[in-house]
C-alpha positions as CSV (number, residue, x, y, z in Angstrom):
1,M,-23.0,-14.6,-7.3
2,K,-24.8,-17.0,-5.0
3,K,-21.5,-18.5,-3.9
4,I,-20.2,-14.9,-3.1
5,L,-23.4,-14.2,-1.0
6,I,-23.0,-17.4,0.9
7,I,-19.4,-16.5,1.9
8,I,-20.3,-13.1,2.9
9,L,-23.0,-14.5,5.1
10,I,-20.5,-16.9,6.7
11,L,-18.1,-14.2,7.3
12,T,-20.7,-12.1,9.0
13,C,-21.6,-14.8,11.4
14,L,-18.1,-16.0,12.2
15,P,-16.9,-15.1,15.8
16,V,-13.6,-13.8,14.6
17,F,-10.9,-11.2,15.5
18,A,-7.3,-10.1,15.3
19,Q,-5.3,-7.0,14.7
20,Q,-3.7,-7.3,11.3
21,V,-2.6,-5.7,8.2
22,K,-4.0,-6.8,4.8
23,D,-1.9,-9.1,2.5
24,T,-0.5,-6.3,0.5
25,V,2.9,-4.6,-0.1
26,K,1.2,-1.2,-0.1
27,T,0.9,1.2,2.9
28,E,-2.7,0.5,3.9
29,V,-3.0,0.0,7.6
30,I,-5.8,-1.5,9.8
31,E,-5.6,-0.7,13.4
32,V,-8.2,-1.9,16.0
33,T,-7.6,-1.2,19.6
34,R,-11.1,-0.6,20.6
35,S,-14.6,-0.4,19.2
36,F,-15.6,2.6,17.0
37,E,-16.5,5.7,19.0
38,P,-17.1,8.6,16.7
39,K,-16.3,11.9,17.6
40,V,-16.7,15.3,15.7
41,Q,-13.0,15.0,15.0
42,D,-13.5,11.7,13.4
43,A,-16.1,12.9,11.2
44,Y,-14.2,16.1,10.1
45,K,-11.5,14.5,8.1
46,L,-10.2,16.5,5.1
47,D,-8.4,13.9,3.6
48,I,-11.2,12.4,1.8
49,N,-9.7,12.2,-1.7
50,P,-10.1,8.5,-2.6
51,E,-7.2,6.5,-4.0
52,I,-8.2,3.9,-6.5
53,N,-5.8,1.1,-6.7
54,A,-4.1,0.3,-10.0
55,T,-4.2,-3.3,-9.3
56,P,-6.5,-5.3,-6.8
57,E,-4.4,-6.3,-3.8
58,A,-1.0,-5.6,-5.3
59,K,0.7,-8.3,-3.4
60,I,3.9,-10.1,-3.4
61,P,3.8,-13.3,-5.3
62,V,2.2,-15.7,-2.8
63,K,-0.4,-12.9,-2.3
64,F,-2.2,-14.4,0.7
65,H,0.1,-13.5,3.7
66,I,-1.7,-12.0,6.4
67,Q,0.5,-11.0,9.2
68,S,-0.8,-11.8,12.6
69,V,0.5,-9.0,14.6
70,P,1.9,-10.2,17.9
71,V,2.3,-6.7,19.5
72,A,0.7,-3.3,18.8
73,S,-0.8,-3.4,15.4
74,T,0.3,-0.2,13.7
75,F,2.9,-0.9,11.0
76,Q,3.7,-0.4,7.3
77,P,4.3,-3.6,5.4
78,E,6.8,-2.0,3.0
79,K,8.8,-1.0,6.0
80,G,8.6,-4.2,8.0
81,S,6.1,-5.4,10.4
82,M,6.6,-2.7,13.1
83,A,7.9,0.3,11.3
84,N,5.5,2.5,13.3
85,F,5.3,0.4,16.4
86,N,3.4,2.3,19.1
87,P,3.3,0.3,22.4
88,G,1.0,2.9,23.9
89,S,-1.8,1.6,21.7
90,M,-2.0,-1.7,23.6
91,L,-4.4,-1.7,26.4
92,Q,-2.6,-4.5,28.3
93,N,1.1,-4.5,29.2
94,A,3.0,-3.7,26.0
95,Y,6.6,-4.4,25.3
96,G,8.8,-2.3,23.0
97,S,10.4,-5.1,21.0
98,Y,9.4,-8.5,19.3
99,V,10.6,-11.4,17.3
100,S,8.3,-13.6,15.2
101,V,9.1,-16.7,13.3
102,S,6.5,-18.9,11.2
103,G,6.5,-21.4,8.5
104,G,4.2,-23.5,6.2
105,N,3.6,-25.5,3.3
106,Y,5.2,-24.5,0.0
107,I,8.2,-24.2,2.2
108,Q,7.2,-20.8,3.3
109,L,9.4,-18.9,5.9
110,Q,8.5,-15.6,7.6
111,A,10.9,-14.0,10.3
112,D,10.1,-10.5,11.7
113,A,11.8,-8.5,14.3
114,F,11.5,-5.1,15.8
115,V,14.1,-4.3,18.4
116,S,13.7,-1.0,20.2
117,Y,16.5,0.4,22.4
118,P,15.9,3.7,24.3
119,V,19.3,5.3,24.7
120,N,18.0,8.1,27.0
121,D,15.0,10.2,27.4
122,Q,15.7,12.1,24.2
123,L,17.0,9.4,21.9
124,E,15.3,6.2,20.9
125,T,16.7,3.6,18.4
126,A,15.3,0.7,16.6
127,L,16.2,-2.1,14.2
128,I,13.7,-3.8,11.9
129,F,14.2,-6.9,10.0
130,S,11.7,-8.8,7.8
131,H,12.0,-11.7,5.5
132,Y,9.4,-13.6,3.7
133,S,10.1,-16.3,1.2
134,S,8.4,-19.3,-0.5
135,Q,10.1,-22.1,-2.5
136,G,6.8,-22.6,-4.5
137,G,6.5,-26.0,-6.0
138,K,4.4,-28.0,-8.5
139,Q,0.9,-29.0,-8.2
140,N,-1.2,-30.7,-10.9
141,A,1.1,-29.4,-13.6
142,T,0.9,-25.8,-12.2
143,V,4.2,-24.3,-11.3
144,Y,4.4,-21.8,-8.2
145,D,7.5,-19.8,-8.6
146,P,9.8,-19.2,-5.6
147,F,10.4,-15.7,-4.3
148,Y,12.4,-13.9,-1.6
149,H,11.6,-10.6,0.1
150,T,13.9,-9.0,2.6
151,L,13.9,-5.7,4.5
152,V,16.2,-4.2,6.9
153,D,15.7,-0.7,8.5
154,A,17.7,1.2,11.2
155,L,15.5,4.0,12.8
156,A,16.5,6.8,15.3
157,N,14.0,9.2,17.0
158,F,15.6,12.4,18.6
159,K,13.3,14.6,20.8
160,T,13.9,18.0,22.1
161,E,11.6,20.5,23.9
162,K,11.0,22.3,20.5
163,S,11.5,19.6,17.7
164,D,11.3,15.9,17.0
165,W,13.7,14.3,14.4
166,K,13.3,10.9,12.8
167,F,16.1,9.1,10.8
168,D,15.4,5.9,8.7
169,L,18.1,4.1,6.8
170,G,17.2,0.9,5.1
171,Y,17.4,-1.7,2.5
172,D,14.5,-3.5,0.7
173,G,15.2,-6.3,-1.8
174,H,13.1,-8.7,-3.7
175,I,13.8,-11.8,-5.9
176,N,11.4,-13.8,-8.0
177,R,11.3,-16.1,-10.9
178,L,10.1,-15.3,-14.4
179,N,8.1,-17.8,-16.5
180,D,9.8,-18.5,-19.8
181,N,7.9,-18.2,-23.2
182,P,8.6,-21.5,-24.9
183,S,7.5,-20.1,-28.4
184,I,10.5,-17.5,-28.1
185,T,13.1,-19.4,-26.1
186,T,13.1,-22.2,-28.5
187,I,14.5,-19.7,-31.1
188,I,16.6,-17.4,-29.0
189,P,17.9,-19.4,-26.0
190,V,17.9,-17.5,-22.7
191,P,20.8,-18.1,-20.1
192,V,19.4,-19.9,-17.1
193,D,20.6,-17.3,-14.5
194,T,18.5,-14.7,-16.3
195,Y,15.3,-16.4,-15.3
196,N,15.4,-14.5,-12.1
197,N,14.0,-11.0,-11.6
198,N,15.2,-9.0,-8.7
199,F,15.3,-5.4,-7.5
200,N,17.1,-3.5,-4.7
201,N,16.1,-0.3,-2.9
202,F,18.4,1.6,-0.6
203,H,16.7,4.6,1.3
204,L,17.4,7.5,3.7
205,D,14.5,9.3,5.1
206,I,14.8,12.4,7.5
207,N,11.6,13.9,9.0
208,S,11.4,16.7,11.5
209,R,8.6,18.5,13.4
210,F,8.8,21.8,15.1
211,K,6.5,22.9,17.9
212,E,7.0,26.6,18.1
213,L,8.0,27.7,14.5
214,F,5.9,28.6,11.5
215,L,7.8,25.8,9.9
216,K,6.0,22.8,11.2
217,N,7.4,19.9,9.2
218,L,10.5,19.3,7.1
219,S,11.1,16.0,5.2
220,V,13.9,14.7,3.0
221,N,13.6,11.4,1.3
222,Y,16.0,9.7,-0.9
223,N,15.8,6.2,-2.6
224,F,18.2,4.4,-4.9
225,F,16.8,1.7,-7.1
226,Q,18.6,-1.1,-9.0
227,D,17.5,-4.3,-10.7
228,I,19.1,-7.3,-12.5
229,S,19.0,-5.5,-15.9
230,D,21.2,-2.7,-14.7
231,N,18.2,-0.3,-14.5
232,N,18.9,2.3,-11.9
233,E,17.3,5.3,-10.5
234,H,17.7,8.2,-8.0
235,W,14.6,9.4,-6.3
236,T,14.8,12.6,-4.1
237,K,11.9,14.4,-2.4
238,L,11.9,17.5,-0.3
239,Q,8.9,19.0,1.5
240,T,8.4,21.8,4.1
241,D,5.0,22.7,5.8
242,L,4.4,26.3,6.8
243,V,1.4,27.3,9.0
244,F,0.3,30.8,9.9
245,P,-2.8,30.9,12.3
246,I,-5.0,33.9,12.1
247,G,-8.0,33.6,14.5
248,N,-9.8,30.4,13.6
249,I,-8.2,30.3,10.2
250,D,-4.9,28.6,9.4
251,I,-3.0,29.7,6.4
252,R,-1.0,26.8,5.2
253,T,1.8,26.6,2.5
254,K,3.7,23.5,1.4
255,L,6.9,23.7,-0.8
256,K,7.7,20.5,-2.5
257,T,10.5,19.5,-4.8
258,D,10.4,15.8,-6.5
259,I,13.3,14.6,-8.7
260,V,13.4,11.3,-10.5
261,S,16.5,10.5,-12.5
262,G,17.1,7.1,-14.0
263,H,18.8,4.9,-16.7
264,T,17.5,1.8,-18.4
265,G,20.3,-0.9,-18.9
266,K,20.3,-4.1,-20.7
267,D,17.5,-6.5,-21.7
268,K,19.4,-9.6,-20.3
269,H,16.4,-11.8,-21.2
270,L,17.6,-11.9,-24.8
271,S,20.6,-13.5,-26.2
272,P,22.6,-11.6,-26.9
273,A,21.7,-8.9,-24.3
274,T,20.3,-5.8,-25.9
275,D,21.6,-2.4,-24.4
276,L,18.7,-0.1,-24.1
277,N,20.7,2.9,-22.8
278,L,17.9,5.4,-22.1
279,T,18.2,8.1,-19.5
280,Y,15.5,10.4,-18.1
281,T,15.3,13.2,-15.5
282,N,11.8,14.4,-14.3
283,Y,11.4,17.1,-11.6
284,D,8.8,19.3,-10.5
285,I,8.9,22.3,-7.9
286,G,5.5,22.8,-6.2
287,L,3.8,25.6,-4.1
288,L,0.7,24.5,-2.4
289,P,-0.9,27.4,-0.6
290,A,-4.2,26.9,1.4
291,F,-6.1,28.2,4.2
292,T,-8.4,26.2,6.5
293,I,-11.7,27.3,8.2
294,E,-13.0,25.2,11.1
295,N,-16.0,25.6,13.4
296,D,-18.7,23.5,15.0
297,K,-20.3,22.8,11.6
298,L,-17.8,23.3,8.8
299,V,-14.3,22.4,8.0
300,A,-13.1,23.7,4.7
301,N,-9.6,23.6,2.9
302,L,-9.4,26.2,0.1
303,G,-6.2,26.0,-1.7
304,A,-4.3,25.3,-4.9
305,K,-1.3,23.3,-6.1
306,I,1.0,25.2,-8.5
307,Y,3.8,23.0,-10.0
308,Y,6.6,23.8,-12.5
309,Q,6.9,20.4,-14.3
310,N,9.9,19.5,-16.4
311,D,10.0,16.2,-18.0
312,T,10.0,14.4,-21.3
313,V,6.2,15.4,-21.8
314,Y,5.8,18.7,-20.2
315,K,7.9,21.7,-19.5
316,K,5.3,24.1,-18.2
317,M,3.4,25.4,-15.2
318,Q,0.5,23.3,-13.9
319,F,-2.3,24.9,-11.8
320,I,-4.7,22.5,-9.9
321,P,-7.4,23.7,-7.5
322,D,-7.3,22.0,-4.1
323,I,-10.9,22.6,-2.4
324,K,-12.3,20.2,0.2
325,V,-15.4,21.0,2.3
326,H,-16.9,19.0,5.2
327,L,-20.2,20.1,6.5
328,N,-21.9,18.6,9.7
329,L,-25.7,18.6,9.1
330,I,-26.7,16.4,12.1
331,Y,-24.3,16.3,14.9
332,E,-22.1,13.0,14.6
333,K,-25.0,11.3,12.6
334,L,-24.8,13.0,9.1
335,S,-22.1,15.0,7.2
336,V,-21.7,15.9,3.7
337,F,-18.4,16.4,1.9
338,G,-17.1,17.3,-1.4
339,G,-14.1,18.7,-3.4
340,F,-12.2,19.6,-6.5
341,T,-8.7,18.6,-6.4
342,G,-5.9,16.7,-8.3
343,D,-2.1,16.2,-8.3
344,L,1.1,15.7,-10.0
345,H,2.7,12.3,-9.4
346,Q,6.2,11.3,-10.1
347,N,6.1,7.7,-11.3
348,S,9.3,5.6,-10.4
349,Q,11.0,2.4,-10.9
350,K,10.6,1.8,-7.3
351,E,7.0,2.1,-6.9
352,L,6.2,0.4,-10.3
353,S,8.3,-2.6,-9.3
354,Q,7.0,-3.0,-5.8
355,K,3.4,-3.2,-7.3
356,N,4.5,-5.6,-9.9
357,P,7.6,-7.6,-9.2
358,Y,7.5,-9.1,-12.8
359,L,8.2,-5.6,-14.4
360,Q,11.0,-5.5,-17.1
361,L,11.1,-1.7,-17.9
362,K,12.2,-1.1,-21.5
363,Q,11.2,2.7,-21.7
364,N,11.7,5.9,-19.8
365,I,9.6,6.9,-16.9
366,V,7.0,9.5,-17.3
367,P,5.1,11.3,-14.5
368,S,1.2,11.2,-14.2
369,L,-1.0,14.3,-14.0
370,T,-4.4,14.5,-12.5
371,P,-5.8,17.9,-13.5
372,Y,-9.0,17.4,-11.8
373,N,-10.6,14.9,-9.3
374,I,-14.3,16.0,-8.5
375,F,-15.9,14.0,-5.7
376,G,-18.7,14.3,-3.0
377,G,-20.6,12.1,-0.6
378,F,-21.8,11.8,2.9
379,D,-20.7,10.1,6.1
380,G,-21.6,9.8,9.8
381,A,-22.5,7.2,12.5
382,F,-26.0,6.0,13.5
383,S,-24.6,4.9,16.8
384,T,-21.3,4.4,18.6
385,A,-21.3,0.9,17.0
386,F,-22.2,1.9,13.3
387,A,-20.2,4.2,11.1
388,Y,-20.6,4.7,7.3
389,E,-19.3,6.6,4.2
390,I,-20.6,6.9,0.7
391,R,-18.7,8.8,-2.0
392,L,-18.7,9.1,-5.7
393,G,-16.5,11.1,-8.2
394,V,-14.8,11.4,-11.6
395,K,-11.2,12.2,-12.3
396,K,-8.9,12.6,-15.3
397,I,-5.4,11.1,-15.3
398,K,-2.8,11.9,-18.0
399,N,0.0,9.6,-18.6
400,Y,-1.3,6.9,-16.5
401,G,1.2,3.9,-16.4
402,F,-0.5,0.6,-17.2
403,Y,1.2,-2.8,-16.8
404,N,1.2,-4.6,-20.0
405,Y,2.1,-8.3,-20.5
406,T,5.0,-8.5,-23.1
407,G,4.1,-11.8,-24.8
408,S,6.8,-11.1,-27.4
409,S,9.6,-11.2,-24.7
410,A,11.8,-14.2,-24.1
411,L,10.4,-14.4,-20.4
412,G,7.0,-13.6,-19.3
413,G,7.3,-10.2,-17.8
414,Y,5.7,-6.8,-18.1
415,D,6.5,-3.2,-19.3
416,I,4.6,0.1,-19.0
417,I,2.1,1.6,-21.6
418,Y,1.1,5.2,-20.9
419,D,-2.3,6.6,-21.7
420,D,-4.8,9.1,-20.6
421,M,-7.8,7.8,-18.7
422,T,-11.1,9.2,-17.3
423,Q,-12.3,7.3,-14.2
424,S,-15.6,7.3,-12.5
425,Y,-16.0,5.8,-9.3
426,F,-18.6,4.9,-6.4
427,M,-17.4,3.7,-3.1
428,T,-19.1,2.7,0.2
429,K,-17.6,1.8,3.5
430,V,-19.3,0.4,6.6
431,N,-17.7,-0.1,10.1
432,V,-19.6,-2.0,12.7
433,G,-18.3,-2.5,16.3
434,V,-19.7,-4.4,19.2
435,G,-18.2,-3.5,22.5
436,K,-14.5,-4.0,22.5
437,K,-14.7,-7.5,21.0
438,L,-16.2,-7.3,17.5
439,D,-15.4,-5.2,14.6
440,L,-16.5,-5.7,11.0
441,K,-15.3,-3.6,8.0
442,L,-17.0,-3.7,4.5
443,N,-15.6,-1.8,1.5
444,M,-17.1,-1.9,-2.0
445,T,-15.8,0.0,-5.0
446,Y,-17.3,0.1,-8.4
447,M,-15.4,1.9,-11.3
448,Q,-15.6,2.8,-14.9
449,N,-12.2,3.3,-16.5
450,N,-12.1,4.8,-19.9
451,P,-8.5,5.1,-21.5
452,D,-8.3,7.3,-24.6
453,R,-6.3,4.9,-26.7
454,L,-6.2,1.4,-25.1
455,G,-9.9,0.7,-25.2
456,K,-9.8,-1.2,-21.8
457,A,-7.8,-0.3,-18.8
458,L,-5.3,-2.9,-18.0
459,F,-5.3,-4.5,-14.5
460,I,-7.9,-2.2,-13.1
461,P,-11.0,-4.1,-11.9
462,G,-14.5,-2.6,-12.6
463,F,-15.7,-4.0,-9.2
464,E,-14.0,-4.8,-5.8
465,F,-15.4,-5.8,-2.5
466,K,-13.5,-6.3,0.7
467,S,-14.5,-7.4,4.2
468,I,-12.6,-7.9,7.4
469,L,-14.3,-9.4,10.5
470,I,-12.1,-9.3,13.7
471,F,-13.1,-10.7,17.1
472,K,-11.5,-10.7,20.5
473,P,-13.6,-12.8,23.0
474,N,-11.0,-12.3,25.7
475,D,-7.3,-11.1,26.4
476,K,-6.0,-14.4,25.3
477,L,-7.8,-15.4,22.0
478,N,-7.8,-13.4,18.8
479,I,-9.4,-14.7,15.6
480,N,-9.8,-13.0,12.2
481,A,-11.2,-13.5,8.8
482,T,-11.0,-11.6,5.5
483,F,-12.7,-12.1,2.3
484,Y,-12.5,-10.0,-1.0
485,T,-13.8,-10.4,-4.6
486,V,-12.4,-8.9,-7.7
487,S,-13.9,-8.6,-11.1
488,K,-12.3,-9.7,-14.2
489,R,-9.4,-7.5,-15.8
490,K,-7.5,-7.1,-18.9
491,Y,-3.8,-8.0,-18.7
492,G,-2.8,-7.2,-22.3
493,T,-3.9,-5.4,-25.5
494,G,-5.1,-8.6,-27.2
495,P,-8.8,-9.3,-27.4
496,N,-8.6,-12.5,-25.2
497,D,-6.1,-11.2,-22.7
498,V,-8.5,-11.3,-19.8
499,L,-8.0,-12.6,-16.2
500,K,-11.2,-14.2,-14.7
501,A,-12.9,-12.7,-11.5
502,H,-11.7,-14.3,-8.3
503,N,-12.6,-14.5,-4.6
504,D,-10.2,-14.9,-1.8
505,L,-10.9,-16.0,1.9
506,N,-8.4,-16.1,4.6
507,T,-8.4,-16.6,8.4
508,G,-6.0,-16.8,11.4
509,I,-5.9,-17.4,15.2
510,R,-3.7,-16.0,17.9
511,Y,-3.4,-17.2,21.4
512,N,-1.6,-15.3,23.9
513,I,0.1,-17.9,26.0
514,N,1.3,-15.1,28.4
515,E,2.2,-11.5,28.3
516,Q,5.2,-12.2,26.3
517,I,4.7,-15.3,24.0
518,T,2.1,-15.7,21.4
519,G,1.2,-18.7,19.2
520,F,-0.5,-18.2,15.9
521,V,-2.0,-20.2,13.0
522,E,-3.1,-18.7,9.8
523,A,-4.7,-20.2,6.6
524,Y,-4.9,-18.3,3.3
525,N,-6.7,-19.1,0.1
526,L,-9.3,-21.2,1.8
527,L,-11.2,-21.6,-1.3
528,N,-8.2,-23.3,-2.9
529,Q,-8.2,-21.3,-6.2
530,D,-5.1,-20.8,-8.3
531,Y,-6.3,-17.5,-9.8
532,Q,-3.8,-15.0,-11.2
533,I,-3.1,-11.5,-10.0
534,Y,-0.6,-11.2,-12.9
535,Y,-0.7,-13.5,-15.8
536,P,0.7,-16.2,-16.2
537,Y,1.6,-16.4,-12.3
538,P,-1.0,-18.4,-10.5
539,V,-1.2,-17.7,-6.7
540,Q,-0.5,-20.7,-4.4
541,K,-3.4,-22.7,-3.4
542,L,-4.5,-23.5,0.3
543,Q,-1.6,-22.4,2.6
544,I,-1.2,-23.0,6.3
545,M,1.3,-21.2,8.4
546,A,2.1,-21.5,12.1
547,G,4.5,-19.7,14.2
548,V,5.4,-18.0,17.6
549,A,6.2,-14.5,18.7
550,Y,8.1,-13.3,21.7
551,R,7.8,-9.8,23.1
552,F,10.4,-8.2,25.3
553,D,12.0,-4.9,26.4
554,I,15.6,-3.6,26.4
555,P,16.0,-1.5,29.4
556,K,17.9,1.9,29.4
557,N,21.5,2.0,30.6
């Protein structure tokens, strides 16, 4: 504990900054273009339903890569470094495109590109490429497995006076090596080529916004998944948003359809391969009516989520209240919020494999249902430089998918165990900004997870702390530091299947040589630990990467 407090103190005193995204494959985004300046609109955020991660920092195998963003900072890691690139967020001269290349020890290579081409005033196109790989290696008898992650996206944005249309066609592929289980493979030899686990995703997304219609949004999302074991899955989502304003009340209705259909193929990690030959089709149709009340003191969303659910577990109607209230007690200083909500979530091979690349699915996919999530808290800002939020809550999740280490498999992978779980949580967030140079973000989460049958929740920590310190002394130099600590976690159903608590410290420096060229150096796992996010795959120890980024524009014809 003393070591953790010392590290936090060091982070608080470091003069560091950079705009960056956390080392995760999830869609969390950190954007810092100025110091925090709270407004009433900032406090009145109805989206205050906390998401508790199933795994701490569900990262790709190296698990420490913090991208030093060479241009405007908004992007989604799963879509490549610049999927939501917005040059307007830069205060200085910004360019619409960039390329970045970096490398480091463990023979790491990262290459990113975002190339934007404005065809005319109505049509913009872009191409995203992202590759990140590591050859791993061996250090003190510990093997670090190689991995490869490649993403390509073609984007188009078409605007008219009354509507906006966005198209996204892309590919996302991942390859990693599985550890063998000597006690099994000595009895049942496994072909060498099956030691790799890989999966591929092909997707098409269409999103539209309408300015003068009651139909405000229309989105269609399709994804095809396939892995080395011939598992495959089709996932289609359709959603529309309707808004009917009546005075200061907006009546909103969402229509949703979510269909997941898949097939489990062969367990190629056994000799001979076992044909699982399981199929599943899960779909739900949702009607989400709500109306919003907003004035100087109150913002309230009063609605419900009505689903017809059809899958291997349920074939029934699901009614879930959706009530969220935010009340301003002291203007910009103190607000209270609370809610009673829930949702129906379609699990998928795509999402489960992206969070855990060692997954070897051997069963059908089952949706998860949250019949209630009751939460409350308060937030506000003491000044333009200090903002805070505190919340607590409890929720029930039915058919939650836990990752379970399959020690009986020929290779060290994971499958899914479903169980119902009650989860209580306490979260606090603090944002501190000093002028336009310094920002500090602190986030602490404490949880109690109680599965009905498993006894202990697998891969969900009881405590998690994250801090990000970012500093920009001038237009040339950007320095950053991140620190997080995660409590111990269960990785299997055995009494001794426990992963130790761990800490992680990372930092990076960017220097803008000129408006177009940026050099950067990044260091990950400064504590030089070989802890495990997933057993038995230790993360790589101290990593140093260096690279250069070049910004440019492609002019219109």
